[in-house]
TORZA-885489 format. One record per residue (C-alpha): x, y, z; residue in one letter. Coordinates in pm, whole numbers, plus 50000, padded with zeros to 5 digits. Example, Ala and Ser with C-alpha at 12.3 -4.5 7.8 and 13.67 -1.06 7.14 Angstrom:
2
fivex c1->51230	c2->49550	c3->50780	r->A
fivex c1->51367	c2->49894	c3->50714	r->S
//
This chain:
281
fivex c1->70833	c2->55315	c3->85221	r->M
fivex c1->70503	c2->55162	c3->85110	r->K
fivex c1->70361	c2->55191	c3->85460	r->N
fivex c1->70457	c2->55543	c3->85474	r->A
fivex c1->70287	c2->55613	c3->85141	r->V
fivex c1->69972	c2->55438	c3->85263	r->L
fivex c1->69973	c2->55640	c3->85572	r->A
fivex c1->70009	c2->55951	c3->85364	r->S
fivex c1->69704	c2->55850	c3->85144	r->C
fivex c1->69488	c2->55786	c3->85444	r->L
fivex c1->69593	c2->56113	c3->85597	r->F
fivex c1->69504	c2->56304	c3->85281	r->L
fivex c1->69170	c2->56119	c3->85235	r->S
fivex c1->69066	c2->56216	c3->85588	r->L
fivex c1->69169	c2->56579	c3->85546	r->A
fivex c1->68824	c2->56679	c3->85430	r->A
fivex c1->68671	c2->56541	c3->85750	r->R
fivex c1->68886	c2->56726	c3->85994	r->A
fivex c1->68876	c2->57094	c3->86050	r->D
fivex c1->69147	c2->57118	c3->86312	r->T
fivex c1->69496	c2->56983	c3->86370	r->G
fivex c1->69592	c2->56989	c3->86001	r->L
fivex c1->69793	c2->57231	c3->85794	r->P
fivex c1->69561	c2->57481	c3->85616	r->P
fivex c1->69650	c2->57340	c3->85269	r->T
fivex c1->69550	c2->56979	c3->85359	r->L
fivex c1->69215	c2->57094	c3->85484	r->R
fivex c1->69109	c2->57145	c3->85117	r->H
fivex c1->69243	c2->56808	c3->85003	r->V
fivex c1->69035	c2->56487	c3->84969	r->G
fivex c1->68776	c2->56295	c3->84766	r->I
fivex c1->68407	c2->56338	c3->84827	r->D
fivex c1->68179	c2->56074	c3->84691	r->Q
fivex c1->67921	c2->56212	c3->84451	r->H
fivex c1->67741	c2->55877	c3->84400	r->L
fivex c1->67494	c2->55890	c3->84112	r->N
fivex c1->67627	c2->56232	c3->84022	r->G
fivex c1->67655	c2->56312	c3->83649	r->Q
fivex c1->67996	c2->56355	c3->83495	r->I
fivex c1->67990	c2->56653	c3->83250	r->P
fivex c1->68032	c2->56471	c3->82927	r->L
fivex c1->68054	c2->56794	c3->82723	r->D
fivex c1->68387	c2->56898	c3->82869	r->L
fivex c1->68671	c2->56912	c3->82615	r->T
fivex c1->69025	c2->56789	c3->82661	r->F
fivex c1->69321	c2->56684	c3->82438	r->R
fivex c1->69406	c2->56319	c3->82399	r->D
fivex c1->69760	c2->56179	c3->82388	r->E
fivex c1->69785	c2->56258	c3->82018	r->S
fivex c1->69690	c2->56620	c3->82071	r->G
fivex c1->69345	c2->56587	c3->81927	r->K
fivex c1->69061	c2->56785	c3->82084	r->S
fivex c1->68806	c2->56540	c3->82227	r->V
fivex c1->68485	c2->56557	c3->82434	r->R
fivex c1->68475	c2->56350	c3->82758	r->L
fivex c1->68153	c2->56200	c3->82623	r->G
fivex c1->68342	c2->56037	c3->82339	r->D
fivex c1->68461	c2->55761	c3->82582	r->Y
fivex c1->68111	c2->55696	c3->82713	r->F
fivex c1->67787	c2->55556	c3->82577	r->G
fivex c1->67822	c2->55180	c3->82553	r->R
fivex c1->68059	c2->55059	c3->82829	r->K
fivex c1->68139	c2->55145	c3->83193	r->P
fivex c1->68435	c2->55361	c3->83256	r->V
fivex c1->68715	c2->55385	c3->83513	r->L
fivex c1->68807	c2->55736	c3->83572	r->L
fivex c1->69110	c2->55868	c3->83762	r->N
fivex c1->69265	c2->56206	c3->83803	r->L
fivex c1->69636	c2->56229	c3->83837	r->V
fivex c1->69924	c2->56448	c3->83712	r->Y
fivex c1->70194	c2->56290	c3->83503	r->Y
fivex c1->70484	c2->56461	c3->83653	r->E
fivex c1->70381	c2->56367	c3->84010	r->C
fivex c1->70701	c2->56239	c3->84194	r->P
fivex c1->70527	c2->55962	c3->84389	r->M
fivex c1->70152	c2->55920	c3->84458	r->L
fivex c1->70018	c2->55927	c3->84103	r->C
fivex c1->70285	c2->55671	c3->83980	r->T
fivex c1->70183	c2->55437	c3->84264	r->L
fivex c1->69811	c2->55492	c3->84184	r->E
fivex c1->69867	c2->55402	c3->83813	r->L
fivex c1->70077	c2->55104	c3->83899	r->S
fivex c1->69818	c2->54985	c3->84144	r->G
fivex c1->69545	c2->55029	c3->83885	r->L
fivex c1->69758	c2->54818	c3->83635	r->V
fivex c1->69789	c2->54543	c3->83900	r->R
fivex c1->69406	c2->54536	c3->83948	r->G
fivex c1->69341	c2->54536	c3->83577	r->L
fivex c1->69584	c2->54247	c3->83511	r->R
fivex c1->69404	c2->54037	c3->83771	r->G
fivex c1->69065	c2->54057	c3->83596	r->M
fivex c1->68937	c2->53854	c3->83305	r->S
fivex c1->68752	c2->54173	c3->83192	r->L
fivex c1->68958	c2->54364	c3->82945	r->R
fivex c1->69024	c2->54728	c3->82883	r->V
fivex c1->68870	c2->54827	c3->82548	r->G
fivex c1->68665	c2->54520	c3->82513	r->R
fivex c1->68447	c2->54533	c3->82828	r->D
fivex c1->68519	c2->54886	c3->82966	r->F
fivex c1->68715	c2->55194	c3->82900	r->N
fivex c1->68975	c2->55373	c3->83125	r->V
fivex c1->69005	c2->55753	c3->83118	r->V
fivex c1->69297	c2->55909	c3->83293	r->T
fivex c1->69291	c2->56290	c3->83320	r->V
fivex c1->69571	c2->56519	c3->83430	r->S
fivex c1->69463	c2->56790	c3->83661	r->F
fivex c1->69777	c2->56994	c3->83594	r->N
fivex c1->69684	c2->57236	c3->83318	r->P
fivex c1->70043	c2->57288	c3->83216	r->R
fivex c1->70104	c2->56922	c3->83106	r->E
fivex c1->70099	c2->56840	c3->82743	r->T
fivex c1->69988	c2->56559	c3->82511	r->P
fivex c1->70342	c2->56431	c3->82446	r->P
fivex c1->70374	c2->56370	c3->82827	r->L
fivex c1->70039	c2->56195	c3->82824	r->A
fivex c1->70145	c2->55978	c3->82535	r->A
fivex c1->70461	c2->55874	c3->82712	r->A
fivex c1->70265	c2->55776	c3->83020	r->K
fivex c1->70025	c2->55582	c3->82806	r->K
fivex c1->70285	c2->55388	c3->82621	r->E
fivex c1->70445	c2->55291	c3->82962	r->N
fivex c1->70123	c2->55169	c3->83133	r->Y
fivex c1->69988	c2->54992	c3->82828	r->I
fivex c1->70317	c2->54803	c3->82817	r->R
fivex c1->70286	c2->54724	c3->83194	r->L
fivex c1->69922	c2->54606	c3->83144	r->Y
fivex c1->70046	c2->54355	c3->82871	r->G
fivex c1->69759	c2->54390	c3->82629	r->H
fivex c1->69861	c2->54621	c3->82342	r->P
fivex c1->69508	c2->54615	c3->82198	r->E
fivex c1->69398	c2->54791	c3->82513	r->A
fivex c1->69551	c2->55117	c3->82373	r->A
fivex c1->69217	c2->55178	c3->82198	r->A
fivex c1->69030	c2->55171	c3->82537	r->G
fivex c1->69269	c2->55353	c3->82771	r->W
fivex c1->69291	c2->55724	c3->82716	r->H
fivex c1->69537	c2->55982	c3->82877	r->F
fivex c1->69402	c2->56326	c3->82852	r->L
fivex c1->69532	c2->56676	c3->82929	r->T
fivex c1->69324	c2->57001	c3->82928	r->G
fivex c1->69273	c2->57357	c3->83023	r->A
fivex c1->69198	c2->57469	c3->83374	r->E
fivex c1->68823	c2->57535	c3->83328	r->P
fivex c1->68761	c2->57183	c3->83206	r->S
fivex c1->68978	c2->57028	c3->83471	r->I
fivex c1->68809	c2->57224	c3->83753	r->D
fivex c1->68462	c2->57138	c3->83627	r->A
fivex c1->68552	c2->56768	c3->83611	r->L
fivex c1->68721	c2->56779	c3->83957	r->A
fivex c1->68418	c2->56952	c3->84113	r->Q
fivex c1->68173	c2->56705	c3->83957	r->A
fivex c1->68348	c2->56392	c3->84086	r->V
fivex c1->68444	c2->56548	c3->84426	r->G
fivex c1->68821	c2->56541	c3->84367	r->F
fivex c1->68984	c2->56832	c3->84575	r->R
fivex c1->69349	c2->56919	c3->84541	r->Y
fivex c1->69580	c2->57218	c3->84620	r->V
fivex c1->69897	c2->57341	c3->84448	r->Y
fivex c1->70179	c2->57409	c3->84670	r->D
fivex c1->70400	c2->57676	c3->84496	r->P
fivex c1->70684	c2->57633	c3->84745	r->K
fivex c1->70729	c2->57263	c3->84659	r->A
fivex c1->70599	c2->57317	c3->84304	r->A
fivex c1->70373	c2->57015	c3->84357	r->Q
fivex c1->70009	c2->56925	c3->84411	r->Y
fivex c1->69871	c2->56803	c3->84739	r->A
fivex c1->69604	c2->56548	c3->84658	r->H
fivex c1->69445	c2->56222	c3->84754	r->A
fivex c1->69438	c2->55903	c3->84543	r->T
fivex c1->69145	c2->55708	c3->84423	r->G
fivex c1->68955	c2->55596	c3->84108	r->I
fivex c1->68592	c2->55630	c3->84015	r->M
fivex c1->68360	c2->55385	c3->83831	r->V
fivex c1->68105	c2->55537	c3->83598	r->A
fivex c1->67806	c2->55397	c3->83408	r->T
fivex c1->67805	c2->55419	c3->83024	r->P
fivex c1->67580	c2->55723	c3->83067	r->Q
fivex c1->67837	c2->55892	c3->83290	r->G
fivex c1->67673	c2->55844	c3->83634	r->K
fivex c1->67922	c2->55803	c3->83922	r->L
fivex c1->67866	c2->55450	c3->84057	r->A
fivex c1->68155	c2->55364	c3->84282	r->R
fivex c1->68471	c2->55511	c3->84436	r->Y
fivex c1->68786	c2->55310	c3->84533	r->F
fivex c1->69043	c2->55479	c3->84752	r->Y
fivex c1->69428	c2->55442	c3->84787	r->G
fivex c1->69686	c2->55290	c3->84564	r->I
fivex c1->69581	c2->54919	c3->84565	r->D
fivex c1->69268	c2->54810	c3->84380	r->Y
fivex c1->69168	c2->54451	c3->84436	r->P
fivex c1->69062	c2->54292	c3->84107	r->P
fivex c1->68743	c2->54150	c3->84271	r->G
fivex c1->68632	c2->54496	c3->84378	r->D
fivex c1->68699	c2->54644	c3->84038	r->L
fivex c1->68522	c2->54369	c3->83860	r->R
fivex c1->68216	c2->54399	c3->84089	r->L
fivex c1->68209	c2->54770	c3->84041	r->G
fivex c1->68228	c2->54743	c3->83660	r->L
fivex c1->67969	c2->54471	c3->83642	r->V
fivex c1->67730	c2->54667	c3->83870	r->E
fivex c1->67788	c2->54986	c3->83673	r->A
fivex c1->67709	c2->54805	c3->83343	r->S
fivex c1->67389	c2->54663	c3->83502	r->Q
fivex c1->67538	c2->54313	c3->83458	r->S
fivex c1->67573	c2->54359	c3->83082	r->K
fivex c1->67929	c2->54240	c3->83113	r->I
fivex c1->68068	c2->53962	c3->83328	r->G
fivex c1->67908	c2->53625	c3->83398	r->T
fivex c1->67604	c2->53490	c3->83593	r->P
fivex c1->67842	c2->53422	c3->83878	r->V
fivex c1->67903	c2->53799	c3->83904	r->D
fivex c1->67535	c2->53858	c3->83962	r->S
fivex c1->67532	c2->53613	c3->84255	r->V
fivex c1->67844	c2->53782	c3->84399	r->L
fivex c1->67670	c2->54121	c3->84369	r->L
fivex c1->67381	c2->53966	c3->84577	r->F
fivex c1->67633	c2->53843	c3->84841	r->C
fivex c1->67845	c2->54159	c3->84852	r->Y
fivex c1->67757	c2->54518	c3->84945	r->H
fivex c1->67933	c2->54827	c3->84858	r->Y
fivex c1->68041	c2->55036	c3->85153	r->D
fivex c1->68093	c2->55407	c3->85054	r->P
fivex c1->68282	c2->55478	c3->85377	r->N
fivex c1->68563	c2->55240	c3->85291	r->T
fivex c1->68526	c2->55230	c3->84911	r->G
fivex c1->68521	c2->54851	c3->84915	r->K
fivex c1->68276	c2->54558	c3->84884	r->Y
fivex c1->68191	c2->54363	c3->85203	r->S
fivex c1->68021	c2->54028	c3->85249	r->L
fivex c1->67652	c2->54078	c3->85343	r->M
fivex c1->67627	c2->53828	c3->85622	r->I
fivex c1->67252	c2->53900	c3->85707	r->L
fivex c1->67154	c2->53860	c3->85343	r->Q
fivex c1->67349	c2->53541	c3->85312	r->L
fivex c1->67189	c2->53400	c3->85625	r->M
fivex c1->66848	c2->53483	c3->85482	r->Q
fivex c1->66926	c2->53315	c3->85159	r->A
fivex c1->67060	c2->53016	c3->85342	r->A
fivex c1->66741	c2->53004	c3->85552	r->G
fivex c1->66524	c2->53007	c3->85238	r->V
fivex c1->66739	c2->52730	c3->85090	r->A
fivex c1->66714	c2->52520	c3->85393	r->T
fivex c1->66328	c2->52551	c3->85420	r->V
fivex c1->66301	c2->52463	c3->85051	r->L
fivex c1->66537	c2->52162	c3->85092	r->G
fivex c1->66344	c2->52045	c3->85397	r->L
fivex c1->66014	c2->52070	c3->85208	r->G
fivex c1->66145	c2->51868	c3->84909	r->V
fivex c1->66276	c2->51600	c3->85157	r->F
fivex c1->65939	c2->51576	c3->85332	r->L
fivex c1->65759	c2->51553	c3->85007	r->L
fivex c1->65986	c2->51265	c3->84887	r->V
fivex c1->65945	c2->51090	c3->85220	r->L
fivex c1->65565	c2->51120	c3->85213	r->F
fivex c1->65544	c2->50986	c3->84857	r->R
fivex c1->65768	c2->50692	c3->84954	r->R
fivex c1->65551	c2->50613	c3->85251	r->E
fivex c1->65237	c2->50620	c3->85033	r->Q
fivex c1->65406	c2->50375	c3->84796	r->S
fivex c1->65491	c2->50141	c3->85081	r->V
fivex c1->65133	c2->50161	c3->85221	r->A
fivex c1->64976	c2->50085	c3->84890	r->Q
fivex c1->65201	c2->49779	c3->84852	r->A
fivex c1->65094	c2->49650	c3->85199	r->C
fivex c1->64718	c2->49675	c3->85165	r->L
fivex c1->64520	c2->49383	c3->85298	r->P
fivex c1->64388	c2->49128	c3->85046	r->V
fivex c1->64000	c2->49118	c3->85015	r->S
fivex c1->63812	c2->48799	c3->85102	r->S
fivex c1->63701	c2->48759	c3->84738	r->E
fivex c1->64056	c2->48768	c3->84623	r->T
fivex c1->64147	c2->48515	c3->84888	r->Q
fivex c1->63872	c2->48285	c3->84768	r->H
fivex c1->63991	c2->48307	c3->84415	r->N
fivex c1->64350	c2->48234	c3->84517	r->L
fivex c1->64227	c2->47932	c3->84717	r->S
fivex c1->64043	c2->47798	c3->84412	r->G
fivex c1->64363	c2->47829	c3->84207	r->L
fivex c1->64558	c2->47628	c3->84461	r->D
fivex c1->64302	c2->47345	c3->84449	r->R
fivex c1->64338	c2->47323	c3->84076	r->R
//
């Protein structure tokens, strides 16, 4: 079943790139990357308690993981949120402490009590109760939902016959200022990719010095929504290290030869005469 779901996700994610051979509905479904685009932080939603909030309330100091789902989705959204939890649990970075997560329903008919139930379930699965202060489940009116979806490039269609939404799956990483930094597709989010995306979006203000080294070695590929090893850059770095190492070796060898040469200098005739005088005494 999982393979079938993955195939479905891939099919939906490619829908935007194909103009023929697809049902008309799916031609309008997909995720377009709006890298460096600004999320409209003045949009208003309701949090899981029913309180009216601005999207900007969750930005400002930390990077944000943003995803659009609908809470009564029979399959894909549940798989997406479960995959996100797996990725989050595999990181030492923590929700609420190092970054925030904002989950928004794109179904305007869904309500805060439903969002609250989802939040309780996924915070429990995450295993860190304190993360409740940093993971927010929102609902909202259609104008706010449409504006957010358009800003992040999330395209979906409601199918009245099935009473369901056709949509792709993916999450976005945003900077503390609300700029879209990275997209990750599908329903599985490797902890390493999530961590690199968050560290990069924070401009290395979270994470460790090792993460900065990894960001040098890995490159984000917007076509796949993943980080890949930068072989050429690694080779260049290895070449520089080799040259530096060889230089240090030659310097040490040169100094050693100088020391040996000084120790083996010939003794002057005057010194030899003095030494002979000492022997006769």
